[in-house]
N, C-alpha and C positions, 0 to 999 in steps of 0.2 A: 574476814572479807579478803584480805591480802596475805593469806598464809597457804603455803604448799603442804600437803600431807607428806609424810616421811618417804613414801614409795616414789614420789616424783623426784625428790632429791637423790634417792638411790639411783634412779635412771640417769640423772645428770652426772653423778660421780662415775658410774659405769661407762657412760659415753665418753667422758673425759679420759678415763683410764685407757679405754680401748684406742681412742684417738692418739694419745701420747705414745702408746706401745707401737702402733703401726705407722706412726709418722717418724719415729726415731731412726729407722734404718736409712732414711734419706739424708741424714746428717753425718753419717760415718764415712762417706766417700767410698772409693773403690780400692781393692787390693789386687796385686798381681796374682795371676792364676794360670794353670795349664788345663786345657779342656781336651778330653779324649772322646772322639766320636767315631762312628763307623765310617770306614773309607770305601766300603762297598755296600751295595743294597742288601746283600745276603749275610753280612756280618752283624751280629747282635752284640750290643754292649750291655752287660748285666753285672750281677754281684761278683761273678768269677773274674771278670775284667777288672773290677775295682780291687779285688784281692791281689791280682798280679801287679797292679800299679803300686799298691801299698808296699808289697814285697820289694819291688824295684827301688822305690824311694828309700826304704830301710837299708837295703844293701849299699846304696850310695851315701848313706849317712845324712839323709835329708828328712827333717821332721816337718810335715805340713801343718798348717794351722787347722785345716779341715779338709775332709775328702767326702764328697757327696755324689750320689747317683740319682740323677733326675733328667727327665726328658730324653732318655736313651743316650745319655752322655755322662761321663765321669768328670767332675770338676774338682781340681786340687787347688786350694787357696794357700798362698805362701806369704812369707814375711817381706821379701824385698825382690827387686828386679834381678839381682844377681842369682839368688836362690831359684828364681823362676826359670832362668836359662839353664841352670844345672839340672833342675828337675825335668825340664823338657828333654834334655839329652839322655837322662837316665831312663825315662819312660819310652823314648824313641828306640833305644837299644833293646829294651825288653819286649816291646810289642811289635816293632817293625824290623824284623831281621833282614828283609830284602827291601831296600828303598824303592826299587823299580816296581814292586808289587805290594804297596802298603795296604794291609787289611784295616788299619786304623789311621785316623787323622789326629795328630798331636799338634795342637795350636795354642799359641799364647793368647791369653784373654784377661779381662778384668772382671772381678766379682765384687759384690758388696762386702765391705769390711765390717759388717755388723757383728756384734758379739754372739757367742753361741746360744746364749739364753734367748735372744731375740729370734735367731734362726729356728730354735726348738719350738717357738710359738708360731712358726710359719710367717713371721714378719719379715718382709722383703721390700726393698725400695721399688719405686716405679722404674719401668724401663725408659730409657731415653731414646727418642726417635732419631731418625736420620739427620734432621736439621740441627739437633743438639749434640749428637755424638760424632757425626761425620760418617761417611760411607758412600755406597753406590746405590743409585736408583735406576731401575729399568721398568719400562712399560712394554709388554709384549702383546702383539696382536695374533690371535689364533685364527688360522685359516679354516673357518667353519665349512666353507664350500668344499674344501679338500676332504674334510672329514665325511661329509655327506657323499661325495663322489667315491670315497673308499668304501663306505657302507654299501652304496649301490653296486659297486664292482663285486663285492662279496656276495650280495644277494643275487646278482646275475649268475655267478658260478653255482650258487646253491640251487637256483631255479633250473639251470641246465641239467644238473645232476638229478634233480627230482623228476623232471620230465622224462629223462632217460629211464629212471627207475620205474615210473608209472607207464612206460611204453606209449608216451604221447609224442607223436611225430610233429616236427616243426621244420620250418624252412630257414632257420637261423635266429640267433639271439645276439643282439648288439646293445651296447650301452651308449646312449646319447646324452652326455652330461650326467645328470642325476636321474635320468629316465632309462628304463629297460624296455627295449623294443623286441617283440617276438613275432615272427611271421608264420602264417599257416596257409596250407593249400585248401583246406575245407573247413566248414563250420563245425563238424564233429570234433576235430582236433582243437579248434578254438574253444568250444564249450568245455572239453575235458581239461584244457589248460586253465580256464577260469575257475573250474572246480578245485584244481590243485592249488591255485593261488589263494582261494578263499579258505581252504582247509589248512594249508601248511605255511602260509606267509601272511600273518595278520598285520604286519607292518606295511604292506603294500596295498595300494588301491589301483585299479586297472580300468581302462576304457578301451574299447575296440572299435575299429573302423575298417571299412572296405578300402582296398588300395589296388585298383585294377582287378585282376582275377584272384588276387590273394587277400588275406585278412591280416591286419596288424593289431597286435595287442600291446598297448603301452602301459607299463606299470611304473608308478612313482611312489616314493615314500610318503606315508601319511604325515600331515603336519605335526600331530602329537608324537609320532615316532621320530620325526626329524628333530623335534625339540629334545627328546631323550638322547638321541645320538650326539647332539651338540653339547648337552649338559654333561654326558659321560666323557666326551672328548676334553672338555674344559677341566673336569674333575681329575681325569687321568693325567693330563698335562701338569696340573698343580701338584699331584702326588709325585710325579716324576721329578719336578723341580725341587720338591722337598728332599727327595733322596739324593739328588745331585749336589744340593747346597750343603748337605752334611759334610762334604769333603772340604769345604772352605773353613769349617770350624767356627761359623758365625754363631754367637751365643743366642740371639733372638732374631732370626730372620723374619721379615714380614712378607708373606705370600698370600695375596688376597685377590678375589675376583673383582673386576671393575666393569660394570655393564654386562652385556651378554657374551662378549667375545674377547675381552682383554684381561690380562693378569698383571698386577703390579708386584714387583719384586724389589724389596728394600733390604740391603745388607749392611747394617750398622757396623762400623769399624773396619770395613774392607775398603782399601784404597786402590787396589790393583784391578782396574777395570778390565784389562785384557784377560786376566786369569778368571775373573767372574764370568765374562762372556764365553770363555772356553768351557767352563763347567756347565753353564746353562745350555750350551749347544752340544753337549756330549751325547753320544749315541750308545745304546746298549742293545744287544741282540740275544735272542733266545734260540736254542737249538735242542732238538730231541735226537738222541742217539741210543743205540743198543749197548748194554753192558756186556763186556767179554766175560763169559762164564768159564773159560778154559782154565786148566790147572796152572799154566804159565802166567795167565793174567792174575790169578789169585795169589801166586807167589810174588808177583810184581807189586800187588797191593800191600802185601806185608813187608815189602822192602827187601826181600831176599833174592830178587832176580830183576833182570832188565825188562822193560816194557816190550811186549811182543810187537813184531812188525805189523803196521797197520792199525795200531792202537795208540791211545793217549791216556795219561793219568791225570786226574783232577781230584780235588779235595771237596768233601762235603762240609756243611756248616760246623759239624762237630769235629772236624779235623781228620776224619777217616778217608783213606784214599779209595778211589774208584777208577778202575781201568775201563775205558769205553772205546768203541770202535770209531775210527775217523769218519766213517760214512755218516753224513747228516741225513736223517729221515725227514724231519720237518724243521722249519724255522719260525721265528716269531711272527713272520708275515702271514702265516697260516692260522694264527690264533686271533680270534675276534673278541673273546671275553674270558674272564676267569673270576669265579665267585666262590666264597667259602660256603660250606653247607655241611650236611651229614649224610653218611652212608645209609641208604634205605633199609638195608638188612641188619647191619651191626650197630647202627646209630652212632658210629664213631665219627669224629670230625673228618671232613674230606674237603677237597677242592674240585669244583666242577668247571671243566674247560669246554669252550665252544670253538670248533674249528670251522674254517670255510669249506667250500665244496671240495677243492683240491686236497686240502689237508685231511678231510674226512675220508676221502677215497684211499689216500695213501695209508692213513692210520688203520683203516679197516683191514687192508691187505697185510700190513706188517703184524698187527696183533693176531690175526688168524694163523699166521705162520710161526708166532713166537710165544704161544701160551706157556706159562710157567717160567719165562725168562724175565730178566729185569730190563727196564727201559729208563734211561737217565735223562733228566731235563736239566740243561745247563744254561747259565746266564753269563754272557761275555761282556765285560766292560774294559775298555782300553786294551783289547787284545788278550786279556786274562780271563780264563773261564773258571767257573765254580759250579759244583753240582748242587742244585736247589733241592731236588728229591730224586730218588731212584726206586720207584715202586715195582712190584712184581705184576706181570700181566696175568690176570685171572681168566679172561676169556676174550673172544673176538669182540671188538668194540666198533660199532658202526653208527651211522647217523650224525657223526660230527660232534657228539657229546661224550666227553672223557671224564672219568672220575679218578682222582688221586687220593688214596687213603692208606691208612696203616700207621699206627703208633704216632699219631699227631694229636696235639691238644687243639682246642678251639682257637687259642691265640696263634699257634703255629700255622693252622689252616688259614687264618686271616693274613698272616705274614706271607705265606707262599702265594696266595691269590694276589696280594698286593705286588709282590715281586714280578709275577708273571704278567700282570696288567701294566705295571709301570716300567717294564724293561726298556721301553722306547716311547716316544711321544705319539699320542693318538692322532694328532694333526700338526702340520707344520706351524711354526711360530716365527715371527720376525720382530726385532726390536725397533719400535717406532719412537721411543723416547729414552734418553739416558743422560744422567749427569752425576757428577761426583762432588761431594761436600767434604772439605778437608777438616781434620780434627781441630785445627786452630779456629776456624770459623765457627765450628760447633761450640767450642769453649766460650767464644765471644758471645754467641747467642744465649748461652746459659747465663753468663754474667749480666747481660742487658735485660734478659727476662726477669732474673732475680731482683735486679735493681728496680725495675718497673713495679713489681709487686710490692717490694719493701717500701718504696717511697710513696706509692699510692696508699698503702695501709697507714703509714705514719701521718701523712697529710690529712686523711679522713679522720683518724683518731684525734689529731690536734684540733681540727675544726669542730668536731662534736664536743670535745671537752670544753672549748671556749664558748660555744653557743648554747650548749645544754647543761653545762656544769656537771654535777654528779651523775645525772642521767646520761650525759654524753660519755662519761667514763664507763658506765655500765654498757653502753652501746659499743664502745671500743673493745671491751672485754668480750662481748658477744661476737663481735666481728673476728677477733682472734680465734675464738672457739670455732667459728664457721670455717676459717682457713685451715685450722687444725683438722677438723673432721673431713674437709674436702680432700686434703692430702692423704689422710688415713684411708678413706674409701677408695681413692685411686690406687693406693698401694695394696690394699686388700684385694682389689680386682686385678692387680698386676697389669694395670693399664699402661700404655706407652705414652709418655709425655712428649709432646711436640711443641714447636714454637707457637702455633695457633692455640694449643692447649694452655700455654702460659698466658697468652693474650686473654683467653676466656677466664683464666683465674683472676687476672687483674680486673676484668670487667665484673666478675662475680662479687668482688669487694664493694664496688660502687652500687651494684644492684641490691646487695644484702643490707647495706646501711639504710636503704630507702625504707625498709620495713620499720626500723627503729625511728626514723624521722616521722613517719606516720603516727606511730605510737606516742612519741614525745609531743608532737603538735596536738594530738587529741587530748592528752593530759592537760596541756596548757589551755586548750579551749574549755575544758570542764572547769578548770580553776577560774577562768575569766567569767564563767557563768555562775560563779558563786558556790560551787561544790566544795565539800571538804577535801583535804588532801588525800585521805584514804579512799573516799568515793571517786575522786578524780583519777587516781591510779587505776582503780578497778574498771571504771568506765572507759578509760583510755585504751587498755588492753582488750577489753571485751568488744568495744565498738570498732576498733581499728582492724580486728581480725578478719572481718568480712572483706574489707578492701584489700588487705594484704593477700588473702587467699585468692581472690579474683585476679589480681595483678600478676601473681606468681604463676597461676595456672595458665593464663594466656601466654606468658613468656615461655613457660614450659612447652606449650603446644608448638610454638615457633621453633624451640630447640629440638623437639622430637621430629618435626618436619625436616630440619637440617640433617638430623641423624638418619632419617629414612631415605631421603632423596639425595643427600650429599655424598661426596666421596673424598678420599684422601684427607687433605688439610681441613676441609669443611667438617668432616666427621670427627676429627680430633678436637676441633673447637666445640662441636655440639656435645660430645661426651662430657667434657669438663663443665660446659655451660649448664647442662641438665642436672648433673650431680650437685653443682654449686647452688642451684635453685632449691633443691630439696634440703641440703644442709642449712641454707640460710633460713628456711622456714622454721627449722628446729631451733637454731641458735638465736634468731632475732625475736622470736615469740616465747618459746618454752624456756630457754635458758636465761634470757635477759629478765623475764618476769620472775624467775627464781631468784636472781640476784636482788631485784627490787624488793621482793617479798622478804628476803632474808634481812635486808637493811632496814626497811620501813615497816614491815608487817607486824612486828611485835610492839610497836609504839602506839598505845591506845589513844593518847592525847596529842596526836601529831598536828602541829599548827602550820608548818611550812615544809616545802620540799625544794631541793636544790635542782631546779630544772631551767635555770636561766631567767631572763626577763619576761614577766607576764604582765602585759598591759591590761589594766582593769578600769573601766569607767566608774567614776563616783556618781552619787545620786544627783549632784548639781551639774553634771556634764563634764566636769574637769577630768583630766586623765592623770592617773597615778600609776606607779609601777610597783610590783611586789616581787621579791625573790622567792 
């Protein structure tokens, strides 16, 4: 009746083993480290970068504890703070020859001090949020109206070029806010323009009206197209912020959307608010220039001659020099979109660019006159330029759609498209909220949160042991397992632990023990009704399960609502709350019954159970108690 089959005990043992392994990293603390990340959007950190770092450390006589490449950065863990500073200097000299133009950011950091065997199992501690580690918090408001106005301006230029190409005469095109107004002298031109709009501009909706002797056609962006523009602007701004924050060397920045037009940026460990604001507001520009194909330019690329007059020399991502002309053909202002794709003829990876009307016209003229020549696309950050790609022009390119292809992998095509899109912000942003949390306050929050969970756990276990005797001890062990599994799951998910999360963890303890209280009281009730101890145990668990399931499901629904509709600290609370409910159902019912079955299940002639005082009425109405 009260015996578990072997496979259930195997599940319990495996769950405990996994819980212990993935909880352990949280107890080893942090070790000093050096983090190397890209200082420019076009610089990649890969295995070759890691090899250069290891060689630089070996030359300086520094032996790191571990060197890992993850999340596009190399992290070097070291023994002490003194070695950390020496390692930073050695890596800085090897990777950053020119401090005024750093291709890499070498930053001091703290990493988990977990042993290698835990790291090999992908066991890592939870990340600490801003309120526990300290750092800078920004909330940025994206000007969506400016994004829509910019799109309307681009569409107005495209419409002007298309009407000219289709020989449709008009009396003027103006942009009024986010509306495009076109005037016509006659109805024939109006109808022709409406046909062009319907065929070539699916994102616009138009209405016409007579205005004196003229006709006015007013085109506005469709609501669904406007939503796409806003979503793309928000997404592009977030990507740009990711690229810029890499320069700060933040280990785990939080950049997330809040609402329809706001972005929350949290930089744990960063205390310099001024520098963080400078990075977030940094601008990058895109330029298209022709490559100088002369013999003098080729010699300059090889380093054997000076750069010809009217030219400049820049480096590609692979370090190869390219000499380009100073004359700028196009800028990033003419680029409306860049998406990765494939060449329709060769099926090679490619990048598809979309230009506005002015850019399309210029690009068509330049490519017609420069077939067989190379065109360089450069990205400028902080006044320093770098060649993203330098393809050969195959033929005249018109229509505002450009394809970049040739010797690119799918990953490289995605990277190039990302760089071209994220070179600058899609829409202006302003900081509407900012605050800084010091590391001392963060450490104090950790201490207080740890004490609250510890004391809450100790008092609950003490009460249960006094009130329910041995069954109370079983409940305390189940509660410990619940806490173990909760921390393990959060660590496996690499969740960020915040102060509200610690509050949810303390609350989860009180809610988890409620299931054991229901079970213990149900067992007592069965004993009062005269059931045998084995039958009372079985009925207690079986009949309490329905109540436990219903109560936990309703609480889980509330937690999911917080997770879906909340933001910031509320979501941090909800994540821990929901996971705590799921782990409590496993530990309070499945695990605790396993302990009870292991202790009492093999006793065939069980007469009493240690579950505290059970008040039982005698036949004559007197009240007696049984242990």
